[in-house]
C-alpha positions in Angstrom: 120.5 113.5 107.4 119.8 117.1 107.6 121.5 117.4 104.2 118.2 116.3 102.5 115.6 117.9 104.7 114.7 120.5 102.1 115.1 118.3 99.1 112.1 118.6 96.7 113.2 115.4 94.9 111.3 112.6 96.7 109.2 109.5 96.2 106.1 108.8 98.3 105.1 105.3 99.6 102.0 104.3 101.5 102.1 102.3 104.7 102.6 98.6 103.9 104.0 99.3 100.4 107.2 97.5 99.4 110.0 99.8 98.5 112.3 97.1 97.4 112.6 93.3 97.8 115.4 91.2 99.2 117.5 89.8 96.3 116.4 92.5 93.9 119.2 94.4 92.0 119.6 97.8 93.4 120.7 101.0 91.7 119.4 103.6 94.2 119.5 104.2 97.9 117.1 106.3 99.9 117.2 108.9 102.7 114.0 109.0 104.8 112.6 112.5 104.7 109.3 111.7 106.5 107.9 108.5 108.0 109.4 105.1 108.9 110.6 102.1 106.9 111.1 98.6 108.1 114.1 96.6 106.9 113.5 92.8 106.8 115.9 90.0 106.2 114.4 86.6 105.5 111.1 88.0 106.7 112.5 89.1 110.1 112.5 92.7 111.2 116.1 93.9 111.6 115.7 97.7 111.8 113.3 100.5 111.5 114.6 103.6 109.7 113.2 107.0 110.5 113.7 110.6 109.3 117.3 111.3 108.3 118.1 107.6 108.1 119.3 105.7 105.0 118.4 102.4 103.3 119.6 100.6 100.3 123.1 101.9 100.5 124.8 98.5 100.3 123.7 97.9 96.8 125.4 101.2 95.7 128.6 100.2 97.4 129.1 96.6 96.4 126.7 96.3 93.4 125.2 93.1 94.7 121.5 92.2 95.1 119.6 93.7 97.9 120.4 92.0 101.2 117.1 93.1 102.8 113.6 94.0 101.9 112.3 97.5 102.7 108.6 98.1 103.5 107.0 101.4 104.5 105.9 101.1 108.1 104.0 104.4 107.8 103.2 106.7 104.9 106.6 108.1 104.0 108.6 110.3 101.6 112.1 109.1 100.6 114.8 111.0 98.7 116.3 108.7 96.0 120.0 108.7 95.5 121.4 107.0 92.4 125.0 106.0 92.0 126.1 109.2 90.2 124.6 111.4 93.0 126.0 109.0 95.6 129.6 109.3 94.2 129.2 113.1 94.0 128.1 113.3 97.7 130.9 111.0 98.8 133.5 113.2 97.0 132.1 116.6 97.9 130.5 116.1 101.3 132.7 114.2 103.8 129.9 114.4 106.4 127.7 112.3 104.1 130.3 109.6 103.8 130.8 109.5 107.6 127.1 109.3 108.2 126.7 106.4 105.8 129.6 104.6 107.5 128.1 105.2 110.9 124.8 103.7 109.8 126.6 100.7 108.3 128.5 100.2 111.6 125.4 100.6 113.7 123.6 97.9 111.7 126.6 95.5 111.8 126.9 95.9 115.6 123.1 95.3 115.9 123.4 92.2 113.8 126.4 91.0 115.9 124.3 91.3 119.0 121.9 88.7 117.6 124.6 86.1 117.0 124.7 83.3 119.6 127.7 83.3 121.9 130.0 80.3 121.5 
């Protein structure tokens, strides 16, 4: 998301470093500023998120434990977004809301493709 490309507020992670674990409580989502992050469900790679992508958004929306683990594929810088900032962005920046919804839909469709046909 271009909205965060000039953000000075970021956390750095080294390649291979766990950002969060599956099942962990989540109170922050991240926007990838630089690098790539792998999303794993039950140890299986389900997506790789690059610059402008988001991860961890589901925990802010439904307040349930993390449904996936996130591991830095490369050295990366991530912009953290807590619930207060998330709600502000949803209210004040319609584009942000649409982008989060598009990402959720993309991941859902990708998961649907992996389901066996009956």
